N, C-alpha and C positions, 0 to 999 in steps of 0.2 A: 431027557428024550421025549417023553409023554408031550412037553409042549411042542418040539420040534414036530411031532406026529401030527398035534391038534392043528397047529400052522399050516403043515401041509394038507391035511385034510378039509379046514377051512376054504384055503387058495385053490385046492383043484375043483371045492364047489362053486367057488367064485367065479369061474370061468363063466358060468351062464347066468350070473346074477343080473347083468344089463337086460334078460330078457325076462327076467321075474318081477322087475320094476318097470316095464314098459306099460304102456297105456292098455295095450293087448291084452296083457298078463294079467294086471291088474282088474280088468273089466271082466277077463274069464275066470277069474278066482271069484270076484265078488259074486257074479253070475251063479257060478257053481255053489258057494257058501249059500248064499238067500233061495235058490231052487229048492236046495236040499234041507231048508228049513220053513219050506212053504212060503215064502215071502218073495215080493216083487222084486224080479232079475234087474228090471229095466233100473232101479235104484242102485245098482252097483255098477252100472254102466255110466252112468250120472255121477257118480263119484269119482270113476277113473276120467271121465273127458272132463268134468269141473276142475278137477285136480290138475290136471294137464296144462289145461286153458289156463289157469289162475299161475302156475309155473312160469309158463310161456308170457305172460304179462309181468312177471315179476324181473324174469331175465332181461326182457326188451327193456323194461323201465330203467335198469339197471345200466344197460348200455345207455340208453335216450340220455340219462342223467349224467354221462359223463361224456357221450361223443356229440350230441345234436350241436348243431351250430348257432339256431335261433333259441335264445333263453326262454322263450314260452314251452318250446319242444322239451326243454330239459328239464323245466319246473313240470311240465305235465308228468315226464318221465320218472322223477321224483314221488309223484301224486301215484302214478300206476303201481311203482314199489311198494308203497307204504300201504295202498289199500288192499292189493291182490296179497301180498304178506300177511294181513288179519286175517283176508278172508281164505287163503289156502291152512293157516294154523286153526282156523273155527272147523274147517273142512274135516282137517286131520282129526282134530279132536272127536268129532261125531263118528268119523269112520274106525279109529281106535276102539271105540264103545262098542262097535259092531262088527269088530273083527275084519273088516273090509279094508283093501290095499288102496291105497293112494299112489300112482306112480312117482318113481324118483327121478326121472328122464323125460325128455320131451318126446313127443311123438313124432316121427320120421316128416311130416310134414310141418311141424312147427321147426324142428330142427333146422329145415330147408330153409322156411322163410327167416328164421333168424340170421343163420349163415348168409344169406344173401343182404340180408340188413347190414349186418357188421361189416360185410366188405364194401360196401357203399360208404360215402363219406361227403360232407359237405350239405349244400341244401338237396342233395340226390339222397341222403340218408334221412333227412327231416321228412321227405315227403313219403319216402319207403316206410320209416316207422309208423306215421299216421295212417296210411293207408292197409298197415298190418293190424293196427291196434283197432281201426273201425271195422273192417272183417272179422277180427277175434269176438269182439263185443257183439256185434251182430248174433253170430253163431250161440256165442253164451247166452244172451238174453231169449233165444227161441229155447235153448234147454233147460234153462232155469224157469221160463215162464211154465213150459209142459212139467216140469217136476212140481213148481208150487201150484198148478192148477188141477193136476190130474194122480200127482204123486200119492202114494198111498203110507208111503214112510213118515212119519209125523215130525222127528227131527230134520229129514233131509227137506222135506216140504217147508217146513219153517226157514229152515236155512236160506232155500230158494226164493223166498217170497222176502225177508228180510234183505237180502242182496241185491234183487232185482232195481230196485229205485238205484242204486249206486251205481251199476253199471249202466243203466238207461242214461246216468247224469255224466257218466265217464263218454259216452256214446256221443251226446248233444254238444260236450265241450269239444271233444275231438274234432268232428263235423264242423263245428264253430272256427276252432284255429285252423282247419286246413282249409276252410273259407277265405279268413285273414290272410293267409299267407298265398293265395292264388294270385299269380302275376294279372292286375288290372291294365 
């Protein structure tokens, strides 16, 4: 009887759990926590946004590794899946040490882009995937540069600085692949 009550209580609380794991909810939680301890609130938003971006790259990579037409795009998808899974694990480890929240679902914009890419096929899929990866990496590089240069949280600043070269290399690789695939 207690078990049924506990499951019922857990289920009723779980109805809003999707909100609790969104980028906005994670960012707000992190901001409030950091502000309450006199620390830089911006670091909390970095964790939320970097987590969402990396999760987006993992999901896109998984999709591209199975759905891409061009083997180079498929291979790139596998690379993104592996690299961003590792980066997300590192970010989660840092966040856990600081009691910060990392989102567990994509932002609305990332989900919309993912759905659009998933609904395409063939060369259109490959092109849409590459365009999304370029855009996402440009945004990530900007956030990671800001954290690595101006951040006050030592661990997050180091995390951002350590991952910047990989993000830049990814961007360069994807842009080169886009150029190679352009019809001549």
